[in-house]
C-alpha positions in Angstrom: 17.6 151.7 61.9 20.9 150.6 63.5 23.7 149.8 60.9 27.0 148.1 61.1 29.5 148.4 58.1 30.7 145.1 56.6 34.1 145.3 58.1 32.8 145.4 61.6 30.5 142.5 60.9 33.5 140.5 59.5 35.3 141.5 62.8 32.7 140.0 65.1 32.4 136.9 63.0 36.1 136.1 63.5 35.5 135.6 67.3 34.9 131.9 67.9 33.0 130.7 71.0 35.9 129.3 72.9 37.9 132.5 72.5 34.9 134.5 73.6 34.2 132.5 76.8 38.0 132.3 77.7 38.4 136.0 77.3 35.1 137.4 78.6 33.3 134.7 80.5 35.7 132.3 81.8 33.5 131.3 84.8 31.0 129.8 82.2 33.6 127.6 80.5 34.1 124.0 81.7 36.8 121.7 80.5 35.1 118.4 79.5 38.3 116.6 78.7 40.8 116.5 75.9 40.1 119.4 73.4 36.4 119.5 74.3 34.6 122.1 76.5 31.1 122.7 77.7 29.4 125.5 79.5 28.3 125.7 83.1 24.7 126.6 82.1 24.4 124.0 79.5 26.4 120.8 79.9 25.1 119.5 76.6 26.6 122.4 74.7 29.9 121.1 73.6 32.8 123.1 72.0 35.5 121.4 70.0 37.6 121.9 66.9 36.5 125.4 66.5 32.8 124.5 66.4 30.1 124.3 69.1 26.9 122.2 69.2 24.0 122.4 71.7 23.0 118.7 71.5 19.8 119.0 73.6 18.4 121.7 71.3 19.7 120.4 68.0 21.5 123.7 67.1 25.1 124.6 66.6 27.6 127.0 65.0 31.1 128.3 65.1 31.2 131.9 66.2 30.4 133.7 69.4 27.8 135.6 67.4 26.0 132.4 66.7 26.0 131.5 70.4 24.7 134.9 71.6 21.9 134.7 69.0 20.9 131.1 69.2 21.7 130.3 72.9 21.5 133.6 74.7 18.5 134.8 72.6 20.0 138.1 71.5 19.0 139.8 68.3 21.7 140.1 65.6 22.4 143.8 66.1 22.5 143.5 69.9 24.8 140.5 69.8 27.2 142.2 67.3 27.3 145.4 69.3 27.9 143.4 72.5 30.9 141.8 70.9 32.3 145.0 69.5 31.9 146.7 72.9 33.7 143.9 74.7 36.5 143.9 72.1 36.9 147.6 72.4 37.6 147.3 76.2 39.6 144.0 76.0 40.8 142.6 72.6 40.0 138.9 72.4 42.8 136.6 73.1 42.4 133.9 70.5 43.0 130.4 71.9 45.5 128.1 70.3 43.6 125.8 67.9 43.4 122.2 68.7 46.1 120.0 67.3 45.1 119.3 63.7 44.7 115.6 62.7 47.7 114.2 60.8 47.8 115.4 57.2 46.9 112.7 54.7 49.4 111.9 52.0 47.6 112.4 48.7 48.6 110.0 45.9 47.5 111.5 42.6 47.0 109.3 39.6 49.8 109.6 37.0 48.7 112.0 34.2 48.1 111.0 30.6 50.1 112.5 27.8 47.2 114.7 26.9 43.7 115.5 28.3 41.7 114.6 25.1 39.4 112.0 26.7 38.6 114.2 29.7 38.0 117.3 27.7 35.9 115.5 25.1 33.8 113.9 27.9 33.2 117.2 29.8 32.4 119.1 26.6 29.9 116.4 25.7 28.2 117.4 29.0 28.0 121.0 27.9 30.9 122.4 29.8 32.6 125.4 28.1 36.1 124.8 26.6 37.4 128.1 28.0 36.4 127.0 31.5 38.1 123.6 31.1 41.3 125.2 29.7 41.5 127.5 32.7 41.2 124.4 35.0 43.8 122.4 33.1 46.3 125.3 33.1 45.7 125.9 36.8 46.4 122.2 37.6 42.9 121.7 38.9 41.9 119.2 36.1 43.7 116.6 34.1 43.3 113.1 32.7 44.7 110.1 34.4 47.0 107.7 32.4 45.6 104.5 33.6 41.8 104.6 33.0 41.5 108.0 31.4 39.4 109.4 34.3 38.8 113.0 34.8 40.9 114.1 37.9 39.5 117.1 39.7 42.1 118.5 42.0 41.4 120.4 45.3 44.1 122.4 46.8 44.7 124.3 50.1 45.0 128.0 50.1 48.7 127.8 49.3 47.9 125.8 46.1 49.1 122.5 47.4 47.0 119.5 46.1 45.1 118.0 49.0 42.2 116.2 47.3 41.2 114.6 44.0 37.9 113.4 42.8 37.9 110.9 39.9 35.2 110.7 37.3 35.0 108.1 34.6 34.9 109.3 30.9 33.5 106.1 29.5 31.5 104.7 32.5 29.6 106.0 35.5 32.6 105.5 37.8 33.1 107.9 40.6 35.8 107.8 43.3 38.6 109.7 45.1 42.3 109.4 45.0 44.0 107.7 47.9 44.8 110.0 50.7 42.2 112.7 49.7 41.3 115.2 52.4 37.6 116.2 52.0 38.3 119.6 53.6 40.0 120.6 50.4 37.4 119.4 47.8 37.5 120.9 44.3 36.9 124.6 44.2 37.5 127.6 42.0 38.3 130.6 44.3 37.3 134.0 43.0 39.9 136.1 41.3 40.0 139.1 43.5 37.5 140.0 46.3 34.1 138.4 46.3 31.4 138.2 49.0 29.6 135.3 47.3 30.1 131.5 47.5 28.2 129.1 45.1 27.9 125.6 46.5 27.6 122.4 44.5 27.7 118.7 45.1 30.2 117.8 42.4 32.9 119.4 40.4 30.9 118.8 37.1 28.1 120.9 38.6 30.5 123.7 39.6 32.0 123.8 36.1 28.4 123.7 34.6 27.5 126.8 36.6 30.6 128.6 35.4 29.5 127.7 31.8 26.0 129.1 32.5 27.5 132.4 33.8 29.6 132.6 30.6 26.4 132.0 28.6 24.8 135.0 30.3 27.9 137.2 29.6 29.1 137.2 33.2 32.6 136.7 34.5 32.6 133.4 36.4 36.0 134.1 37.9 34.6 136.9 40.1 32.8 134.5 42.4 33.7 131.5 44.6 32.6 128.0 43.4 32.9 125.1 45.7 32.1 121.4 45.3 31.2 119.5 48.5 32.3 116.2 46.9 28.9 114.7 47.5 26.4 115.1 50.4 24.4 113.0 52.7 21.0 113.3 54.1 21.4 114.3 57.8 19.7 112.3 60.5 16.8 113.7 62.4 19.3 115.2 64.8 20.8 117.7 62.4 23.2 119.4 64.7 25.8 117.4 62.7 28.2 119.9 61.5 28.7 121.8 58.3 30.2 119.7 55.6 34.0 119.9 56.4 34.8 121.4 53.0 32.4 124.2 53.5 33.5 125.0 57.1 37.1 125.1 55.9 36.3 127.3 52.9 34.4 129.8 55.0 37.3 129.9 57.5 39.8 130.5 54.7 37.7 133.3 53.0 36.2 135.3 55.9 35.1 138.0 53.4 32.2 135.8 52.2 28.8 137.1 53.2 26.5 135.2 51.1 26.1 131.5 50.2 24.1 130.4 47.2 23.2 126.7 47.3 22.9 124.7 44.1 22.5 121.1 45.6 20.7 118.3 43.8 16.9 118.1 43.5 16.7 114.8 45.4 16.1 113.7 49.0 19.8 113.9 50.0 20.4 117.2 48.3 17.3 118.9 49.7 17.9 117.7 53.2 21.5 118.7 53.0 20.6 122.2 51.8 18.1 122.6 54.6 20.7 121.5 57.2 23.3 124.0 55.9 20.8 126.8 55.9 19.8 126.1 59.4 23.4 126.2 60.6 24.2 129.4 58.6 21.0 131.3 58.6 22.0 133.7 61.4 25.5 134.7 60.0 25.2 134.6 56.2 22.8 135.6 53.5 21.5 132.4 51.9 19.7 131.5 48.8 18.7 127.9 47.9 18.5 127.5 44.2 16.6 124.2 43.2 17.6 123.1 39.8 14.9 124.5 37.5 12.9 122.8 34.9 12.5 119.6 37.0 16.2 118.9 36.5 18.2 116.8 39.0 21.3 119.0 39.1 23.1 122.0 37.6 24.6 119.9 34.8 21.3 118.4 33.8 19.9 121.9 33.6 22.9 123.1 31.4 22.4 120.1 29.1 18.7 120.9 28.8 19.5 124.5 28.0 21.9 123.4 25.3 19.6 120.7 23.9 22.2 118.0 24.3 21.3 114.3 23.7 19.8 112.1 26.4 22.6 109.5 25.7 24.9 111.4 28.0 22.3 110.9 30.8 22.0 107.2 30.0 25.8 106.6 29.9 26.2 108.3 33.3 23.5 106.2 35.0 21.4 109.3 35.7 
């Protein structure tokens, strides 16, 4: 059986469709205007901002590998070997990325003198104190001075704050800090190399999963944890794109090979999980973990495991 080592698979996954067509099949590429392109064979296949979408077939992706499999009908191994063969003869010339949108100016709420309210609230939801202490020391969690909200900070790969989710400690309030960029939603990158990304709807669910790992004696810092900052149920035409935070994270960490989904057990969560799996099924190993025990989400399952009071659920409007 043919086999490609992981480093070669990572190599072919780095070739985006625009680069592939510009380098190896320029006659197939048509400039549709601005930063958007289409192909001569399929004018409804549009390429922009590093992604492509074949609107008439409701499919899309990012890489040339996706395109060869989904549009050209190649098997995974044939497509990967095709790309490696072309790259061996002529290395790809990566196109200049489209000009990024203006960077938003994040306005973080002023911090309280201590994090007592935030830590007490999160511990009442079952989250382990050691996980919370790590987040506060890393600057990814603090308590706001004004309303004593939990502030979950998302950063770019250089550690610069770019996003903040707000969660009330005495009410069901949820919001975002002004200027938040959803591409950089709350995450806990793996410490060291990891091929697995665990995906959640909220920061609380991500921290709950870290707690569950600790309960099983596993090192939660050896895997990637990412919150999508909420999801939506895609329309019947699901060629929408990947959630922007997920697309950005996979680009920042090309070593990821597997994505484990832990989205909510409701209509929006199930629809979003299916949409993500449809878009990533050809290029990543995927596993959809529906919260067990009839629970709505990961935190509800953690609370059930710990036997916590239903009052938390009532207070949070769940």
